[in-house]
C-alpha positions as CSV (number, residue, x, y, z in Angstrom):
1,M,-7.3,-12.0,-9.4
2,F,-5.6,-14.6,-7.1
3,E,-3.0,-15.2,-9.9
4,D,-2.2,-11.4,-9.8
5,M,-1.9,-11.4,-6.1
6,L,0.6,-14.3,-6.1
7,A,2.8,-12.3,-8.5
8,Y,3.2,-9.7,-5.7
9,Q,3.9,-12.2,-3.0
10,P,7.8,-12.5,-2.4
11,G,8.4,-15.3,-0.1
12,A,9.5,-13.1,2.8
13,L,6.4,-11.0,3.1
14,L,4.3,-13.4,5.2
15,K,7.2,-15.6,6.1
16,G,5.6,-18.6,4.5
17,S,2.1,-18.1,6.1
18,F,-0.1,-17.5,3.0
19,A,-2.8,-19.1,5.1
20,E,-3.0,-15.9,7.1
21,L,-4.0,-14.1,4.0
22,L,-6.6,-16.7,3.1
23,A,-8.0,-16.8,6.6
24,A,-8.5,-13.0,6.7
25,D,-11.4,-13.5,4.2
26,L,-10.8,-10.2,2.4
27,D,-12.8,-9.0,-0.6
28,D,-11.1,-8.5,-4.0
29,D,-10.4,-4.8,-3.3
30,A,-8.7,-5.5,0.0
31,R,-6.6,-8.2,-1.5
32,E,-5.5,-6.0,-4.3
33,F,-4.7,-3.3,-1.8
34,F,-2.7,-5.7,0.3
35,A,-0.8,-7.1,-2.6
36,H,0.1,-3.6,-4.0
37,M,1.1,-2.1,-0.6
38,A,3.0,-5.2,0.5
39,A,5.0,-5.1,-2.8
40,D,5.8,-1.4,-2.1
41,V,6.8,-2.1,1.4
42,E,9.1,-4.9,0.2
43,T,10.7,-2.5,-2.4
44,V,11.2,0.4,0.0
45,S,12.3,-1.6,2.9
46,G,15.6,-2.4,1.4
47,T,16.6,1.2,1.7
48,A,15.4,1.8,5.2
49,W,16.8,0.8,8.5
50,P,15.6,-1.0,10.4
51,S,13.9,-3.0,7.7
52,H,11.1,-5.4,8.7
53,P,8.8,-5.8,5.6
54,G,7.2,-9.0,7.1
55,D,6.1,-7.1,10.3
56,L,4.6,-4.2,8.3
57,T,3.0,-6.7,5.9
58,R,1.2,-8.4,8.8
59,T,0.2,-5.0,10.0
60,I,-1.4,-4.3,6.6
61,L,-3.3,-7.6,6.8
62,T,-4.3,-7.0,10.4
63,A,-5.8,-3.6,9.5
64,L,-7.7,-4.9,6.5
65,A,-9.2,-7.8,8.5
66,A,-9.9,-6.0,11.7
67,G,-13.4,-6.0,13.0
68,P,-15.2,-2.8,13.7
69,A,-14.1,-2.4,17.2
70,A,-10.4,-3.0,16.5
71,R,-10.3,-1.2,13.2
72,P,-9.3,2.4,14.3
73,A,-6.3,1.1,16.3
74,A,-5.2,-1.3,13.6
75,W,-5.3,1.5,11.0
76,R,-3.4,3.8,13.3
77,Q,-0.7,1.2,13.7
78,L,-0.6,0.7,10.0
79,Y,-0.1,4.5,9.6
80,V,2.6,4.7,12.2
81,E,4.6,1.9,10.8
82,T,4.2,3.1,7.2
83,A,5.3,6.6,8.3
84,A,8.4,5.1,10.1
85,L,9.3,3.2,7.0
86,V,8.8,6.1,4.6
87,G,10.8,8.3,7.1
88,G,13.7,5.9,7.1
89,C,13.8,5.4,3.4
90,I,17.0,6.5,1.6
91,P,16.4,6.0,-2.1
92,E,20.1,6.7,-2.8
93,A,20.9,3.6,-0.8
94,A,19.3,1.5,-3.5
95,P,21.3,0.2,-6.4
96,V,21.2,2.6,-9.3
97,E,19.1,0.2,-11.5
98,D,16.6,-0.2,-8.7
99,R,16.1,3.5,-7.8
100,P,13.2,4.2,-10.2
101,S,11.1,1.3,-8.7
102,V,12.1,2.5,-5.2
103,V,11.0,6.1,-5.9
104,R,7.7,5.0,-7.5
105,A,7.0,2.7,-4.4
106,L,8.0,5.4,-2.0
107,G,5.7,7.8,-3.8
108,R,2.7,5.5,-3.4
109,L,3.4,5.0,0.3
110,R,3.6,8.7,0.7
111,Q,0.4,9.1,-1.1
112,F,-1.2,6.6,1.3
113,L,0.0,8.7,4.2
114,A,-1.3,11.9,2.6
115,E,-4.7,10.4,1.8
116,N,-5.0,9.2,5.4
117,A,-3.9,12.4,7.1
118,D,-7.0,12.1,9.4
119,I,-5.3,9.3,11.1
120,A,-2.3,11.4,11.9
121,D,-4.6,14.1,13.1
122,A,-6.2,11.5,15.5
123,L,-2.9,10.4,16.7
124,A,-1.8,14.0,17.4
125,V,-5.0,14.6,19.4
126,E,-4.5,11.3,21.3
127,E,-0.9,12.3,22.2
128,L,-2.0,15.8,23.3
129,E,-4.7,14.3,25.5
130,R,-2.3,11.8,27.0
131,G,0.1,14.7,27.8
132,M,-2.6,16.8,29.3
133,F,-4.1,14.0,31.4
134,G,-0.6,12.8,32.4
135,R,0.4,16.3,33.7
136,G,-3.0,16.6,35.4
137,A,-2.7,13.4,37.2
138,G,0.8,14.1,38.4
139,A,-0.1,17.6,39.6
């Protein structure tokens, strides 16, 4: 399993800090999720602006390693950053020979967003509550 994960580990993803991944003490499924999503982020980030694959990769790791109290906020942050990356992706900006892999990676990231739509719903409720309480406090 570790050998597979290393194949998905381009040098820039953790900016040389493979120790962060090891310190997170993730189970095999979480490591596999991290490896695949980080690879998709790296692939798609070349067509999006601004492109910060290392930052989003750290957010993935943070969400996977978060304790129970921090987990909801960490996953909301992952959702927000992934949505921003997907929204900024322009597959046509990729070289023609790379477009099929960009489109496949983009599809998997969009699937992640679709499968976790409840996070978006929670974000919308939080934003609505903030707006309502903000107006009430100012009145």
